[in-house]
Phi, psi and omega in degrees: 000327179297323179297318179295320178296324178295321178294319179293322177300324178293319177298317179293322178298317179297323178296315179293321178300323179299321178294311182300321183266002184049043185266353182154195182293168185278060183226144177216155179206151173224145174253134185236138174223130178052041176077011180232141176286124181245355178203134178234150177204139168244157179297127183236021185305308186281325182287331179256359186050047182230106182295348178263000185275053175284159185305316182295319180296315180299316180294319179296317179299317180293319180296315180298320178295315181294327179268352181056046178203153176268352182258108182261031172304143182090359180248159175234155177237138177243123183236142180293345181212153174306127186295149174287172180302321180296313182292322177297319175300317179296323179298318177292315180298325180282350179064036176296144184285327186205149177240129171244137177220156182262278181288158179264169177296332176290323175297318180296321180299325179293340178259020179071026171245076188255115180264001185300327178300316181293316178301319178294319179300319180301326184278349181278150171299149184309320184288350179256357182285158183287336175256117180301141181231111185239127180275142177205153174058038181301316184303317179295320180293320179298324178298324178294318177296322177297319178297318177301312181301329181272347185291138174269353182264358186288147174246105182297142173214000000 
């Protein structure tokens, strides 16, 4: 348990460092494999002008690069806060084995990082969401999926 606390302390340190360096929001994350940190991330949204540069995403990208794979099975992620919907999706796509987090999404909301709007949007029918979503050119897109299914060069993920 002490080792796990050390990994979480590193995620929290990265979150605090972000505040000190004005590098982005107060979030940090680390990806761990076999007891070693293989990816670190602090929130870089404002410094990189990248709305996807959340701490967990940054840590996942670094871990995948360091391991030279998109499949992070066998790894765990430690986050200073309960992940937002985007980061939680990335954690699932990366196939991380376990998520540890410190603060909750409600704690984050008190600091003006409120994801409840996005969670509510997901549950609404498409036509009721705040961003219009219009389908077009489905037939052409389906042909591309058919081509993918027939391809011998595909790498499943």
